[in-house]
N, CA, C and O atoms as a Tinker XYZ file with bonds, in Angstrom:
   456  protein
     1  N    -37.185000  215.148000   69.686000    73     2
     2  CA   -36.452000  214.927000   70.789000    64     1     3
     3  C    -35.637000  213.347000   70.895000    63     2     4     5
     4  O    -34.691000  213.199000   71.669000    81     3
     5  N    -36.139000  212.224000   70.019000    73     3     6
     6  CA   -35.454000  211.873000   70.175000    64     5     7
     7  C    -34.156000  211.627000   69.673000    63     6     8     9
     8  O    -33.742000  210.470000   69.601000    81     7
     9  N    -33.100000  213.115000   69.126000    73     7    10
    10  CA   -32.226000  212.067000   68.787000    64     9    11
    11  C    -31.448000  212.589000   70.043000    63    10    12    13
    12  O    -30.310000  212.783000   69.616000    81    11
    13  N    -31.476000  212.914000   71.368000    73    11    14
    14  CA   -31.307000  213.339000   72.392000    64    13    15
    15  C    -30.822000  211.295000   72.416000    63    14    16    17
    16  O    -29.741000  210.808000   72.087000    81    15
    17  N    -32.300000  210.422000   73.008000    73    15    18
    18  CA   -31.941000  209.096000   73.511000    64    17    19
    19  C    -30.823000  208.624000   73.691000    63    18    20    21
    20  O    -29.920000  208.959000   72.925000    81    19
    21  N    -30.572000  207.715000   74.755000    73    19    22
    22  CA   -29.654000  206.971000   74.605000    64    21    23
    23  C    -29.457000  206.235000   75.773000    63    22    24    25
    24  O    -28.891000  206.533000   76.825000    81    23
    25  N    -30.345000  204.651000   75.195000    73    23    26
    26  CA   -29.709000  203.185000   75.517000    64    25    27
    27  C    -28.467000  202.629000   76.205000    63    26    28    29
    28  O    -27.610000  202.351000   75.366000    81    27
    29  N    -28.102000  202.384000   77.414000    73    27    30
    30  CA   -27.013000  201.349000   78.353000    64    29    31
    31  C    -27.386000  200.335000   78.660000    63    30    32    33
    32  O    -28.472000  199.860000   78.993000    81    31
    33  N    -26.355000  199.973000   78.526000    73    31    34
    34  CA   -26.163000  198.404000   79.058000    64    33    35
    35  C    -24.952000  197.963000   79.361000    63    34    36    37
    36  O    -23.958000  198.132000   78.656000    81    35
    37  N    -24.996000  197.215000   80.722000    73    35    38
    38  CA   -23.407000  195.855000   81.013000    64    37    39
    39  C    -22.826000  195.788000   80.033000    63    38    40    41
    40  O    -21.775000  196.077000   80.605000    81    39
    41  N    -22.266000  195.564000   78.181000    73    39    42
    42  CA   -22.219000  195.267000   76.875000    64    41    43
    43  C    -21.995000  196.275000   76.150000    63    42    44    45
    44  O    -20.834000  196.422000   75.767000    81    43
    45  N    -23.273000  197.516000   75.638000    73    43    46
    46  CA   -23.016000  197.582000   74.795000    64    45    47
    47  C    -23.940000  198.899000   74.367000    63    46    48    49
    48  O    -25.109000  198.541000   74.224000    81    47
    49  N    -23.763000  200.217000   74.141000    73    47    50
    50  CA   -24.254000  201.582000   74.104000    64    49    51
    51  C    -24.998000  201.887000   73.072000    63    50    52    53
    52  O    -24.274000  202.494000   72.283000    81    51
    53  N    -26.184000  201.776000   72.610000    73    51    54
    54  CA   -27.460000  202.515000   72.019000    64    53    55
    55  C    -27.372000  203.870000   71.927000    63    54    56    57
    56  O    -27.728000  204.578000   72.868000    81    55
    57  N    -26.783000  204.489000   70.536000    73    55    58
    58  CA   -27.083000  206.081000   70.147000    64    57    59
    59  C    -27.801000  206.423000   69.122000    63    58    60    61
    60  O    -28.223000  205.419000   68.548000    81    59
    61  N    -28.076000  207.239000   68.716000    73    59    62
    62  CA   -28.915000  207.834000   67.566000    64    61    63
    63  C    -28.071000  207.942000   66.779000    63    62    64    65
    64  O    -26.955000  208.398000   67.027000    81    63
    65  N    -28.674000  207.315000   65.081000    73    63    66
    66  CA   -27.730000  207.399000   63.602000    64    65    67
    67  C    -27.149000  207.737000   63.770000    63    66    68    69
    68  O    -26.634000  206.978000   64.591000    81    67
    69  N    -26.295000  208.853000   63.624000    73    67    70
    70  CA   -26.088000  210.664000   63.239000    64    69    71
    71  C    -25.029000  210.411000   61.938000    63    70    72    73
    72  O    -24.607000  209.306000   61.595000    81    71
    73  N    -24.745000  211.547000   61.378000    73    71    74
    74  CA   -23.890000  211.539000   59.915000    64    73    75
    75  C    -22.764000  210.590000   60.632000    63    74    76    77
    76  O    -22.257000  209.473000   60.735000    81    75
    77  N    -22.791000  211.917000   61.028000    73    75    78
    78  CA   -20.800000  210.761000   61.880000    64    77    79
    79  C    -21.219000  209.418000   61.665000    63    78    80    81
    80  O    -20.207000  208.843000   61.261000    81    79
    81  N    -22.287000  208.493000   61.721000    73    79    82
    82  CA   -21.790000  207.009000   61.411000    64    81    83
    83  C    -22.043000  206.517000   60.013000    63    82    84    85
    84  O    -22.042000  205.349000   59.623000    81    83
    85  N    -22.274000  207.686000   59.285000    73    83    86
    86  CA   -22.550000  206.608000   58.060000    64    85    87
    87  C    -21.678000  205.988000   57.036000    63    86    88    89
    88  O    -21.917000  205.146000   56.171000    81    87
    89  N    -20.386000  206.758000   57.432000    73    87    90
    90  CA   -19.507000  206.303000   56.568000    64    89    91
    91  C    -19.786000  204.878000   56.981000    63    90    92    93
    92  O    -20.723000  204.239000   56.502000    81    91
    93  N    -18.801000  204.306000   58.041000    73    91    94
    94  CA   -19.023000  202.901000   58.256000    64    93    95
    95  C    -19.709000  202.251000   58.185000    63    94    96    97
    96  O    -19.458000  201.327000   57.411000    81    95
    97  N    -21.372000  202.213000   59.072000    73    95    98
    98  CA   -22.652000  201.923000   58.439000    64    97    99
    99  C    -22.197000  201.729000   57.081000    63    98   100   101
   100  O    -21.455000  200.747000   57.052000    81    99
   101  N    -22.349000  202.308000   55.848000    73    99   102
   102  CA   -22.126000  201.476000   54.257000    64   101   103
   103  C    -21.021000  201.323000   53.873000    63   102   104   105
   104  O    -20.476000  201.478000   52.780000    81   103
   105  N    -20.625000  200.932000   55.052000    73   103   106
   106  CA   -19.051000  200.082000   54.641000    64   105   107
   107  C    -19.347000  199.346000   54.990000    63   106   108   109
   108  O    -19.338000  198.561000   54.042000    81   107
   109  N    -20.024000  198.374000   56.610000    73   107   110
   110  CA   -20.682000  197.611000   55.975000    64   109   111
   111  C    -21.851000  197.027000   54.909000    63   110   112   113
   112  O    -22.132000  195.845000   54.707000    81   111
   113  N    -22.301000  197.938000   54.440000    73   111   114
   114  CA   -24.210000  197.107000   53.674000    64   113   115
   115  C    -23.556000  196.872000   52.650000    63   114   116   117
   116  O    -24.193000  196.774000   51.601000    81   115
   117  N    -21.840000  196.679000   52.614000    73   115   118
   118  CA   -21.502000  196.732000   51.246000    64   117   119
   119  C    -20.962000  195.636000   51.199000    63   118   120   121
   120  O    -20.155000  195.169000   50.395000    81   119
   121  N    -21.829000  194.882000   52.850000    73   119   122
   122  CA   -21.623000  192.605000   52.893000    64   121   123
   123  C    -22.173000  192.364000   52.105000    63   122   124   125
   124  O    -23.341000  192.750000   52.062000    81   123
   125  N    -21.626000  191.603000   51.073000    73   123   126
   126  CA   -23.242000  190.523000   50.824000    64   125   127
   127  C    -24.321000  189.750000   51.534000    63   126   128   129
   128  O    -25.415000  189.455000   51.051000    81   127
   129  N    -23.735000  189.358000   53.141000    73   127   130
   130  CA   -24.225000  188.717000   53.647000    64   129   131
   131  C    -24.802000  189.525000   54.470000    63   130   132   133
   132  O    -25.704000  189.081000   55.181000    81   131
   133  N    -24.358000  191.091000   54.572000    73   131   134
   134  CA   -25.083000  191.152000   55.623000    64   133   135
   135  C    -26.686000  192.096000   54.435000    63   134   136   137
   136  O    -27.866000  192.408000   54.591000    81   135
   137  N    -25.743000  192.156000   53.480000    73   135   138
   138  CA   -27.521000  192.975000   52.110000    64   137   139
   139  C    -28.849000  191.944000   52.564000    63   138   140   141
   140  O    -30.007000  192.008000   52.976000    81   139
   141  N    -27.607000  190.784000   52.103000    73   139   142
   142  CA   -29.294000  188.839000   52.453000    64   141   143
   143  C    -30.163000  189.428000   53.616000    63   142   144   145
   144  O    -31.347000  189.764000   53.579000    81   143
   145  N    -28.871000  189.488000   55.128000    73   143   146
   146  CA   -29.943000  188.445000   56.373000    64   145   147
   147  C    -30.331000  190.300000   56.810000    63   146   148   149
   148  O    -30.384000  190.495000   58.025000    81   147
   149  N    -30.584000  191.567000   55.902000    73   147   150
   150  CA   -30.973000  192.534000   56.161000    64   149   151
   151  C    -32.308000  192.782000   55.283000    63   150   152   153
   152  O    -33.148000  193.605000   55.647000    81   151
   153  N    -32.465000  191.934000   53.974000    73   151   154
   154  CA   -33.255000  192.737000   53.176000    64   153   155
   155  C    -32.649000  193.819000   52.399000    63   154   156   157
   156  O    -33.267000  194.542000   51.617000    81   155
   157  N    -31.507000  193.877000   52.642000    73   155   158
   158  CA   -30.462000  195.624000   51.867000    64   157   159
   159  C    -30.647000  195.026000   50.795000    63   158   160   161
   160  O    -31.003000  193.932000   50.357000    81   159
   161  N    -30.009000  196.937000   50.184000    73   159   162
   162  CA   -30.360000  196.587000   48.336000    64   161   163
   163  C    -28.356000  197.935000   48.682000    63   162   164   165
   164  O    -27.994000  198.737000   49.543000    81   163
   165  N    -27.813000  197.412000   47.509000    73   163   166
   166  CA   -26.939000  198.167000   47.915000    64   165   167
   167  C    -26.482000  199.874000   47.849000    63   166   168   169
   168  O    -25.860000  200.209000   46.841000    81   167
   169  N    -26.781000  200.958000   48.908000    73   167   170
   170  CA   -26.761000  202.091000   48.175000    64   169   171
   171  C    -25.603000  203.102000   47.754000    63   170   172   173
   172  O    -24.541000  202.481000   47.713000    81   171
   173  N    -25.461000  204.300000   47.463000    73   171   174
   174  CA   -24.007000  204.766000   47.682000    64   173   175
   175  C    -23.872000  205.425000   48.679000    63   174   176   177
   176  O    -24.883000  205.380000   49.379000    81   175
   177  N    -22.887000  206.174000   49.175000    73   175   178
   178  CA   -22.892000  207.305000   50.021000    64   177   179
   179  C    -23.291000  207.618000   50.105000    63   178   180   181
   180  O    -23.940000  207.316000   51.107000    81   179
   181  N    -23.857000  209.019000   49.200000    73   179   182
   182  CA   -24.944000  209.295000   49.222000    64   181   183
   183  C    -25.889000  209.084000   49.824000    63   182   184   185
   184  O    -26.279000  209.663000   50.838000    81   183
   185  N    -26.765000  207.492000   48.776000    73   183   186
   186  CA   -28.125000  207.927000   49.114000    64   185   187
   187  C    -28.035000  207.053000   50.912000    63   186   188   189
   188  O    -28.997000  206.311000   51.114000    81   187
   189  N    -27.508000  207.095000   51.504000    73   187   190
   190  CA   -27.229000  206.603000   52.663000    64   189   191
   191  C    -27.141000  207.230000   53.914000    63   190   192   193
   192  O    -27.324000  206.839000   55.067000    81   191
   193  N    -26.705000  208.662000   53.237000    73   191   194
   194  CA   -26.251000  209.537000   53.925000    64   193   195
   195  C    -28.343000  209.980000   53.684000    63   194   196   197
   196  O    -29.250000  210.031000   54.516000    81   195
   197  N    -28.335000  210.078000   53.024000    73   195   198
   198  CA   -30.109000  210.661000   52.721000    64   197   199
   199  C    -30.894000  209.754000   53.590000    63   198   200   201
   200  O    -31.493000  210.166000   54.584000    81   199
   201  N    -30.883000  208.163000   53.103000    73   199   202
   202  CA   -31.740000  207.001000   54.041000    64   201   203
   203  C    -31.230000  208.005000   55.636000    63   202   204   205
   204  O    -32.053000  208.887000   55.882000    81   203
   205  N    -29.923000  207.929000   56.737000    73   203   206
   206  CA   -30.045000  208.316000   57.747000    64   205   207
   207  C    -30.564000  209.717000   58.482000    63   206   208   209
   208  O    -30.750000  209.757000   59.698000    81   207
   209  N    -30.832000  211.156000   57.382000    73   207   210
   210  CA   -32.091000  211.948000   57.383000    64   209   211
   211  C    -32.454000  211.830000   57.664000    63   210   212   213
   212  O    -32.534000  212.194000   58.837000    81   211
   213  N    -33.709000  210.773000   56.788000    73   211   214
   214  CA   -34.791000  210.429000   56.249000    64   213   215
   215  C    -35.673000  209.481000   58.041000    63   214   216   217
   216  O    -36.756000  209.519000   58.626000    81   215
   217  N    -34.310000  208.765000   58.204000    73   215   218
   218  CA   -35.458000  207.783000   59.309000    64   217   219
   219  C    -34.903000  208.542000   60.403000    63   218   220   221
   220  O    -35.160000  207.893000   61.417000    81   219
   221  N    -34.016000  210.014000   60.836000    73   219   222
   222  CA   -34.270000  210.406000   61.710000    64   221   223
   223  C    -35.627000  211.254000   61.959000    63   222   224   225
   224  O    -36.475000  211.041000   62.825000    81   223
   225  N    -35.611000  212.277000   60.966000    73   223   226
   226  CA   -36.662000  213.056000   60.985000    64   225   227
   227  C    -37.936000  212.262000   60.979000    63   226   228   229
   228  O    -38.787000  212.687000   61.759000    81   227
   229  N    -38.236000  211.269000   60.316000    73   227   230
   230  CA   -39.234000  210.046000   60.669000    64   229   231
   231  C    -39.778000  210.082000   61.606000    63   230   232   233
   232  O    -40.717000  210.554000   60.964000    81   231
   233  N    -40.228000  210.039000   62.784000    73   231   234
   234  CA   -41.697000  209.820000   63.527000    64   233   235
   235  C    -42.049000  208.540000   64.330000    63   234   236   237
   236  O    -42.100000  208.272000   65.530000    81   235
   237  N    -42.266000  207.872000   63.200000    73   235   238
   238  CA   -43.368000  206.132000   63.444000    64   237   239
   239  C    -41.354000  205.663000   63.321000    63   238   240   241
   240  O    -41.443000  204.533000   62.841000    81   239
   241  N    -39.497000  205.991000   63.529000    73   239   242
   242  CA   -39.075000  205.145000   62.898000    64   241   243
   243  C    -37.599000  205.826000   63.895000    63   242   244   245
   244  O    -37.136000  206.964000   63.815000    81   243
   245  N    -37.065000  204.526000   64.916000    73   243   246
   246  CA   -35.918000  204.804000   65.413000    64   245   247
   247  C    -34.538000  204.056000   65.082000    63   246   248   249
   248  O    -34.232000  202.864000   65.073000    81   247
   249  N    -33.858000  205.186000   64.826000    73   247   250
   250  CA   -32.867000  203.589000   64.189000    64   249   251
   251  C    -31.876000  204.281000   65.218000    63   250   252   253
   252  O    -31.696000  205.491000   65.356000    81   251
   253  N    -31.042000  202.838000   66.175000    73   251   254
   254  CA   -29.867000  202.918000   66.546000    64   253   255
   255  C    -28.543000  202.287000   66.279000    63   254   256   257
   256  O    -28.292000  201.166000   65.837000    81   255
   257  N    -27.599000  203.438000   66.715000    73   255   258
   258  CA   -26.042000  202.428000   66.468000    64   257   259
   259  C    -25.511000  201.807000   67.686000    63   258   260   261
   260  O    -25.207000  202.500000   68.657000    81   259
   261  N    -25.346000  200.118000   67.674000    73   259   262
   262  CA   -24.670000  199.782000   68.590000    64   261   263
   263  C    -23.370000  200.258000   68.477000    63   262   264   265
   264  O    -22.692000  200.610000   67.512000    81   263
   265  N    -23.068000  200.158000   70.283000    73   263   266
   266  CA   -20.884000  200.772000   70.142000    64   265   267
   267  C    -20.958000  199.114000   71.462000    63   266   268   269
   268  O    -21.801000  198.692000   72.253000    81   267
   269  N    -20.117000  198.850000   71.201000    73   267   270
   270  CA   -19.045000  198.198000   72.393000    64   269   271
   271  C    -19.140000  199.143000   72.838000    63   270   272   273
   272  O    -18.953000  200.243000   72.319000    81   271
   273  N    -19.647000  198.727000   74.556000    73   271   274
   274  CA   -19.023000  199.984000   75.529000    64   273   275
   275  C    -17.655000  200.136000   75.816000    63   274   276   277
   276  O    -17.022000  201.188000   75.899000    81   275
   277  N    -17.093000  198.482000   76.021000    73   275   278
   278  CA   -15.586000  198.351000   76.343000    64   277   279
   279  C    -15.241000  199.101000   75.008000    63   278   280   281
   280  O    -14.654000  200.142000   75.300000    81   279
   281  N    -15.386000  198.961000   73.663000    73   279   282
   282  CA   -14.166000  199.940000   73.472000    64   281   283
   283  C    -14.421000  201.374000   73.234000    63   282   284   285
   284  O    -13.507000  202.199000   73.224000    81   283
   285  N    -15.739000  201.693000   73.028000    73   283   286
   286  CA   -16.112000  203.848000   73.194000    64   285   287
   287  C    -15.236000  203.182000   75.000000    63   286   288   289
   288  O    -14.257000  202.444000   75.110000    81   287
   289  N    -15.546000  203.414000   75.407000    73   287   290
   290  CA   -14.756000  203.182000   77.384000    64   289   291
   291  C    -13.313000  203.469000   77.010000    63   290   292   293
   292  O    -12.723000  204.395000   77.567000    81   291
   293  N    -12.697000  202.692000   76.060000    73   291   294
   294  CA   -11.049000  202.989000   75.708000    64   293   295
   295  C    -10.681000  204.088000   75.377000    63   294   296   297
   296  O     -9.848000  204.954000   75.642000    81   295
   297  N    -11.947000  203.729000   74.373000    73   295   298
   298  CA   -11.688000  205.310000   73.034000    64   297   299
   299  C    -12.459000  206.625000   72.927000    63   298   300   301
   300  O    -12.175000  207.507000   72.117000    81   299
   301  N    -13.771000  206.702000   74.087000    73   299   302
   302  CA   -14.699000  207.562000   73.834000    64   301   303
   303  C    -14.847000  207.596000   72.349000    63   302   304   305
   304  O    -15.307000  208.666000   71.951000    81   303
   305  N    -14.686000  207.063000   71.786000    73   303   306
   306  CA   -15.350000  206.967000   70.001000    64   305   307
   307  C    -16.138000  206.429000   69.214000    63   306   308   309
   308  O    -15.658000  205.657000   68.384000    81   307
   309  N    -17.290000  206.620000   69.229000    73   307   310
   310  CA   -18.388000  206.816000   68.606000    64   309   311
   311  C    -18.512000  205.299000   67.482000    63   310   312   313
   312  O    -19.003000  204.171000   67.533000    81   311
   313  N    -17.593000  206.295000   66.354000    73   311   314
   314  CA   -17.412000  205.185000   64.845000    64   313   315
   315  C    -16.797000  204.299000   65.799000    63   314   316   317
   316  O    -17.454000  203.618000   66.586000    81   315
   317  N    -15.327000  204.304000   65.726000    73   315   318
   318  CA   -14.688000  203.164000   65.498000    64   317   319
   319  C    -14.999000  201.606000   67.089000    63   318   320   321
   320  O    -14.603000  200.440000   67.112000    81   319
   321  N    -15.667000  202.242000   67.915000    73   319   322
   322  CA   -17.406000  201.711000   69.266000    64   321   323
   323  C    -18.343000  201.209000   68.293000    63   322   324   325
   324  O    -19.168000  200.579000   68.955000    81   323
   325  N    -18.788000  201.126000   66.562000    73   323   326
   326  CA   -19.541000  200.387000   66.076000    64   325   327
   327  C    -19.483000  199.237000   66.129000    63   326   328   329
   328  O    -18.438000  198.588000   66.142000    81   327
   329  N    -20.862000  198.696000   66.178000    73   327   330
   330  CA   -21.085000  197.080000   65.755000    64   329   331
   331  C    -21.664000  196.413000   65.414000    63   330   332   333
   332  O    -21.461000  195.258000   65.041000    81   331
   333  N    -23.321000  197.579000   65.526000    73   331   334
   334  CA   -24.270000  197.118000   64.796000    64   333   335
   335  C    -25.619000  198.178000   65.245000    63   334   336   337
   336  O    -25.652000  199.234000   65.876000    81   335
   337  N    -26.687000  197.331000   64.583000    73   335   338
   338  CA   -27.550000  198.776000   64.802000    64   337   339
   339  C    -29.210000  198.184000   64.722000    63   338   340   341
   340  O    -29.661000  197.263000   64.041000    81   339
   341  N    -29.747000  198.899000   65.482000    73   339   342
   342  CA   -31.339000  198.495000   66.479000    64   341   343
   343  C    -32.268000  199.586000   65.342000    63   342   344   345
   344  O    -32.300000  200.809000   65.204000    81   343
   345  N    -32.973000  198.417000   64.646000    73   343   346
   346  CA   -33.765000  199.935000   64.376000    64   345   347
   347  C    -35.219000  199.642000   65.025000    63   346   348   349
   348  O    -35.335000  198.521000   65.520000    81   347
   349  N    -36.025000  200.256000   65.073000    73   347   350
   350  CA   -37.874000  201.009000   66.490000    64   349   351
   351  C    -38.537000  201.022000   65.232000    63   350   352   353
   352  O    -37.989000  201.790000   64.442000    81   351
   353  N    -39.807000  200.267000   64.657000    73   351   354
   354  CA   -40.416000  200.919000   63.398000    64   353   355
   355  C    -42.105000  201.020000   64.503000    63   354   356   357
   356  O    -42.720000  200.130000   65.091000    81   355
   357  N    -42.307000  202.188000   64.404000    73   355   358
   358  CA   -44.095000  202.318000   65.179000    64   357   359
   359  C    -44.915000  201.730000   64.067000    63   358   360   361
   360  O    -44.844000  202.412000   63.045000    81   359
   361  N    -45.865000  200.395000   63.941000    73   359   362
   362  CA   -46.567000  200.962000   63.005000    64   361   363
   363  C    -48.291000  201.385000   63.122000    63   362   364   365
   364  O    -48.945000  201.637000   64.135000    81   363
   365  N    -48.707000  201.351000   61.720000    73   363   366
   366  CA   -49.592000  202.604000   62.175000    64   365   367
   367  C    -51.083000  202.035000   62.242000    63   366   368   369
   368  O    -51.621000  201.385000   61.345000    81   367
   369  N    -51.897000  202.547000   63.979000    73   367   370
   370  CA   -52.950000  202.466000   64.236000    64   369   371
   371  C    -54.072000  202.566000   63.654000    63   370   372   373
   372  O    -54.966000  203.386000   63.861000    81   371
   373  N    -53.995000  201.213000   62.477000    73   371   374
   374  CA   -55.144000  201.024000   60.850000    64   373   375
   375  C    -56.803000  200.517000   62.022000    63   374   376   377
   376  O    -57.664000  199.823000   61.481000    81   375
   377  N    -56.907000  200.746000   62.793000    73   375   378
   378  CA   -57.518000  199.474000   63.618000    64   377   379
   379  C    -58.791000  200.323000   64.735000    63   378   380   381
   380  O    -59.867000  200.039000   65.262000    81   379
   381  N    -57.579000  201.816000   64.630000    73   379   382
   382  CA   -57.819000  202.884000   65.914000    64   381   383
   383  C    -57.978000  202.565000   67.223000    63   382   384   385
   384  O    -58.888000  203.243000   67.699000    81   383
   385  N    -57.305000  201.550000   68.305000    73   383   386
   386  CA   -57.928000  200.735000   69.674000    64   385   387
   387  C    -56.938000  202.009000   70.096000    63   386   388   389
   388  O    -57.317000  202.310000   71.229000    81   387
   389  N    -55.746000  202.982000   69.681000    73   387   390
   390  CA   -55.704000  203.591000   70.635000    64   389   391
   391  C    -54.360000  202.856000   71.074000    63   390   392   393
   392  O    -53.548000  203.529000   71.709000    81   391
   393  N    -53.957000  201.042000   70.677000    73   391   394
   394  CA   -52.940000  200.207000   70.486000    64   393   395
   395  C    -51.632000  201.151000   69.423000    63   394   396   397
   396  O    -51.580000  201.424000   68.223000    81   395
   397  N    -50.797000  201.397000   70.500000    73   395   398
   398  CA   -49.165000  201.201000   69.614000    64   397   399
   399  C    -48.840000  200.055000   69.208000    63   398   400   401
   400  O    -49.069000  199.056000   69.890000    81   399
   401  N    -48.167000  199.996000   67.859000    73   399   402
   402  CA   -47.527000  198.243000   67.816000    64   401   403
   403  C    -46.386000  198.569000   67.326000    63   402   404   405
   404  O    -46.323000  199.584000   66.632000    81   403
   405  N    -45.403000  197.906000   67.533000    73   403   406
   406  CA   -43.982000  198.303000   66.683000    64   405   407
   407  C    -43.043000  196.881000   65.831000    63   406   408   409
   408  O    -43.226000  195.769000   65.334000    81   407
   409  N    -42.445000  197.448000   65.992000    73   407   410
   410  CA   -40.789000  195.646000   64.796000    64   409   411
   411  C    -40.470000  195.982000   65.571000    63   410   412   413
   412  O    -41.056000  196.712000   66.370000    81   411
   413  N    -39.412000  195.565000   65.617000    73   411   414
   414  CA   -37.363000  195.877000   66.230000    64   413   415
   415  C    -36.201000  194.426000   65.440000    63   414   416   417
   416  O    -36.134000  193.231000   65.728000    81   415
   417  N    -35.561000  195.132000   64.553000    73   415   418
   418  CA   -34.746000  194.540000   64.192000    64   417   419
   419  C    -33.175000  195.609000   65.208000    63   418   420   421
   420  O    -32.987000  196.711000   65.722000    81   419
   421  N    -32.446000  194.310000   64.956000    73   419   422
   422  CA   -30.328000  193.671000   65.184000    64   421   423
   423  C    -29.798000  193.587000   64.329000    63   422   424   425
   424  O    -29.655000  192.734000   63.453000    81   423
   425  N    -29.561000  194.214000   64.467000    73   423   426
   426  CA   -28.287000  193.586000   63.194000    64   425   427
   427  C    -26.616000  193.917000   64.246000    63   426   428   429
   428  O    -26.306000  194.985000   64.773000    81   427
   429  N    -25.971000  192.852000   64.260000    73   427   430
   430  CA   -24.849000  192.903000   64.974000    64   429   431
   431  C    -24.059000  192.767000   63.215000    63   430   432   433
   432  O    -24.514000  192.228000   62.206000    81   431
   433  N    -22.481000  193.647000   63.480000    73   431   434
   434  CA   -21.830000  192.981000   61.796000    64   433   435
   435  C    -20.791000  193.577000   62.148000    63   434   436   437
   436  O    -20.393000  194.420000   61.344000    81   435
   437  N    -19.694000  193.324000   63.865000    73   435   438
   438  CA   -19.232000  193.354000   64.269000    64   437   439
   439  C    -19.136000  192.543000   65.647000    63   438   440   441
   440  O    -19.906000  192.865000   66.552000    81   439
   441  N    -18.303000  191.599000   65.822000    73   439   442
   442  CA   -18.141000  191.126000   66.924000    64   441   443
   443  C    -18.271000  191.661000   68.364000    63   442   444   445
   444  O    -17.166000  192.202000   68.401000    81   443
   445  N    -18.865000  191.942000   69.727000    73   443   446
   446  CA   -17.628000  192.672000   70.986000    64   445   447
   447  C    -17.132000  192.096000   71.101000    63   446   448   449
   448  O    -17.163000  190.869000   71.010000    81   447
   449  N    -16.053000  193.236000   71.514000    73   447   450
   450  CA   -14.118000  192.927000   72.095000    64   449   451
   451  C    -15.240000  191.786000   73.691000    63   450   452   453
   452  O    -16.429000  191.561000   73.917000    81   451
   453  N    -14.272000  191.524000   74.171000    73   451   454
   454  CA   -14.263000  190.713000   75.104000    64   453   455
   455  C    -13.234000  191.439000   76.694000    63   454   456
   456  O    -13.121000  190.764000   77.717000    81   455
């Protein structure tokens, strides 16, 4: 059901990372500075599609695309509104405490519109 989650604030909207977002995301990840900042290696477009699918299907990972809310209001186009991503990783409860912990990473690849 995580594909239905949408989070909205005054400036951004977080939507699940879907297949339609992959081409623009792939273009971002060709940037050596973003690769270094995210500790990422370049992937082919096909590998990026496979990665998107694996993250969507993994119950311990949530990946959202950050949309510029102003651009989305003007265009109603998620791809044109894309400015970054947010990844949330749930970590295993190795000590069996019943407490879930996790990690959140945020990448802003483009400037937000004023």
